[in-house]
C-alpha positions as CSV (number, residue, x, y, z in Angstrom):
1,X,-66.0,311.1,-132.1
2,X,-66.2,311.7,-128.4
3,X,-63.4,311.0,-126.1
4,X,-63.9,309.6,-122.6
5,X,-62.9,311.7,-119.7
6,X,-59.9,310.5,-117.7
7,X,-58.9,311.3,-114.1
8,X,-55.3,311.5,-113.1
9,X,-53.1,311.0,-110.0
10,X,-49.4,310.6,-109.1
11,X,-47.5,308.9,-106.4
12,X,-44.5,310.9,-105.2
13,X,-41.4,308.6,-104.9
14,X,-39.8,311.0,-102.3
15,X,-42.8,313.1,-101.2
16,X,-44.1,316.3,-102.8
17,X,-41.3,318.3,-101.3
18,X,-38.9,316.8,-103.8
19,X,-40.8,318.2,-106.8
20,X,-37.8,320.4,-107.7
21,X,-35.4,317.5,-107.5
22,X,-34.8,315.5,-110.7
23,X,-35.1,312.3,-108.7
24,X,-38.2,313.4,-106.9
25,X,-40.6,314.0,-109.7
26,X,-43.1,311.3,-110.7
27,X,-42.4,310.2,-114.3
28,X,-46.0,309.0,-114.9
29,X,-49.5,310.1,-114.2
30,X,-51.9,307.2,-113.4
31,X,-55.1,307.4,-115.4
32,X,-58.5,306.3,-114.0
33,X,-61.9,305.9,-115.6
34,X,-63.8,307.6,-112.7
35,X,-63.0,310.2,-110.1
36,X,-64.2,307.9,-107.4
37,X,-61.6,305.2,-108.4
38,X,-58.9,307.9,-108.5
39,X,-59.9,309.3,-105.1
40,X,-59.9,305.9,-103.5
41,X,-56.4,305.2,-104.8
42,X,-55.2,308.6,-103.6
43,X,-56.6,308.0,-100.1
44,X,-54.7,304.7,-99.8
45,X,-51.4,306.5,-100.3
46,X,-49.1,307.9,-97.6
47,X,-51.0,310.9,-96.1
48,X,-47.7,312.8,-95.3
49,X,-46.7,315.1,-98.2
50,X,-43.0,315.0,-97.2
51,X,-42.7,311.2,-97.3
52,X,-42.5,308.6,-100.0
53,X,-45.7,307.2,-101.3
54,X,-47.8,310.3,-101.0
55,X,-50.4,310.4,-103.7
56,X,-52.1,313.4,-105.3
57,X,-54.9,314.0,-107.8
58,X,-54.0,316.0,-110.8
59,X,-55.9,317.7,-113.6
60,X,-55.3,317.0,-117.2
61,X,-53.7,320.4,-117.5
62,X,-51.2,319.6,-114.8
63,X,-50.3,316.3,-116.5
64,X,-49.6,318.2,-119.7
65,X,-47.8,321.1,-118.0
66,X,-45.3,318.7,-116.3
67,X,-44.9,316.5,-119.4
68,X,-45.9,313.3,-117.5
69,X,-46.4,310.1,-119.4
70,X,-49.8,308.4,-118.8
71,X,-50.2,304.9,-117.5
72,X,-53.7,303.4,-117.1
73,X,-54.3,302.0,-113.7
74,X,-54.9,298.6,-115.2
75,X,-51.3,298.5,-116.5
76,X,-49.7,299.8,-113.3
77,X,-50.2,296.5,-111.4
78,X,-50.2,294.1,-114.4
């Protein structure tokens, strides 16, 4: 049984600089069906890495490494 590939991103609640803060880490990775869909979502975030709302694409390995839960994009805005 083949699994479909997923593409991941996060939105930083306090900017990427807060990664080491327990309040600054994203708790969930957003899952997308296509890289284009993920990339468009990332582009619509805050472009400044030190400010809230910055978005970043992640690999599946990074999602696993940081123990992030996965939320499909369809459920994020439901």
